[in-house]
VOPAGU-2260 file (C-alpha; in pm, 1 decimal, decimal comma):
REM VOPAGU-2260
SITE   aa  ch    i         X         Y         Z
SITE  MET   A    0    6729,7     559,1    4472,9
SITE  PRO   A    1    6558,7     424,9    4786,7
SITE  LYS   A    2    6187,4     456,1    4842,8
SITE  MET   A    3    6054,2     765,9    5012,1
SITE  LYS   A    4    5945,1     723,3    5370,1
SITE  SER   A    5    5597,0     820,1    5481,3
SITE  HIS   A    6    5564,9    1125,7    5707,9
SITE  SER   A    7    5505,5     993,0    6061,2
SITE  GLY   A    8    5314,8    1299,0    6183,5
SITE  ALA   A    9    5084,7    1301,3    5875,8
SITE  LYS   A   10    5014,1     928,6    5914,4
SITE  LYS   A   11    4883,5     991,9    6270,2
SITE  ARG   A   12    4672,0    1294,7    6182,6
SITE  PHE   A   13    4515,7    1221,1    5842,6
SITE  MET   A   14    4328,2     935,7    5688,6
SITE  ILE   A   15    4226,9     882,9    5321,0
SITE  SER   A   16    3860,3     788,5    5265,8
SITE  PRO   A   17    3758,0     523,4    5012,8
SITE  LYS   A   18    3664,0     799,3    4763,0
SITE  GLY   A   19    4014,6     954,7    4799,3
SITE  ASN   A   20    3928,4    1248,9    5021,0
SITE  VAL   A   21    4164,4    1337,6    5303,2
SITE  LYS   A   22    3987,8    1326,3    5642,9
SITE  ARG   A   23    4111,9    1526,8    5946,5
SITE  ALA   A   24    3995,8    1597,2    6297,5
SITE  GLN   A   25    3856,7    1939,2    6392,4
SITE  LYS   A   26    4082,3    2179,9    6572,4
SITE  GLY   A   27    3999,3    2338,0    6910,0
SITE  LYS   A   28    3895,1    2025,6    7110,2
SITE  ASN   A   29    4196,8    1981,9    7334,0
SITE  HIS   A   30    4183,2    2253,2    7608,2
SITE  ILE   A   31    4000,9    2566,5    7715,3
SITE  LEU   A   32    3674,9    2371,1    7680,1
SITE  THR   A   33    3492,7    2535,1    7973,2
SITE  LYS   A   34    3403,7    2847,7    7777,3
SITE  LYS   A   35    3284,7    2660,9    7475,6
SITE  SER   A   36    2916,2    2567,1    7459,8
SITE  ARG   A   37    2790,5    2209,8    7457,6
SITE  LYS   A   38    2680,4    2254,2    7096,0
SITE  THR   A   39    3024,2    2374,9    6990,9
SITE  LYS   A   40    3200,2    2081,8    7154,3
SITE  ARG   A   41    2951,1    1841,2    7002,7
SITE  ASN   A   42    3014,8    1985,1    6653,8
SITE  LEU   A   43    3391,2    1958,1    6701,7
SITE  ARG   A   44    3358,3    1581,3    6718,2
SITE  LYS   A   45    3272,2    1563,7    6347,4
SITE  THR   A   46    3540,8    1497,8    6092,2
SITE  ALA   A   47    3644,2    1759,4    5836,2
SITE  TYR   A   48    3802,5    1719,4    5493,5
SITE  LEU   A   49    4098,9    1883,0    5328,2
SITE  GLU   A   50    4059,5    2038,2    4983,4
SITE  GLY   A   51    4269,9    2132,8    4688,0
SITE  ALA   A   52    4643,4    2182,9    4729,6
SITE  GLN   A   53    4645,7    2084,2    5097,3
SITE  ALA   A   54    4487,2    1749,7    5015,6
SITE  ALA   A   55    4745,5    1680,7    4746,8
SITE  THR   A   56    5034,6    1770,6    4977,0
SITE  VAL   A   57    4903,2    1536,8    5255,2
SITE  LYS   A   58    4845,3    1254,6    5007,4
SITE  GLN   A   59    5204,7    1288,7    4897,6
SITE  LEU   A   60    5328,8    1281,3    5261,6
SITE  ILE   A   61    5121,6     971,5    5342,4
SITE  HIS   A   62    5218,2     757,0    5046,1
């Protein structure tokens, strides 16, 4: 049986930190930014982490 290929979309969107957590970008930073406050847009720059079953699924897709 050949090796499984990594999921191209997941490779581009997620990153695994040295501790093994799955990092992701915040949603809501692409368009309709005029009605969002400066504070909101600043907070959307921060990275977020996946937890539990979602993290396990993404790790499986990446490796």
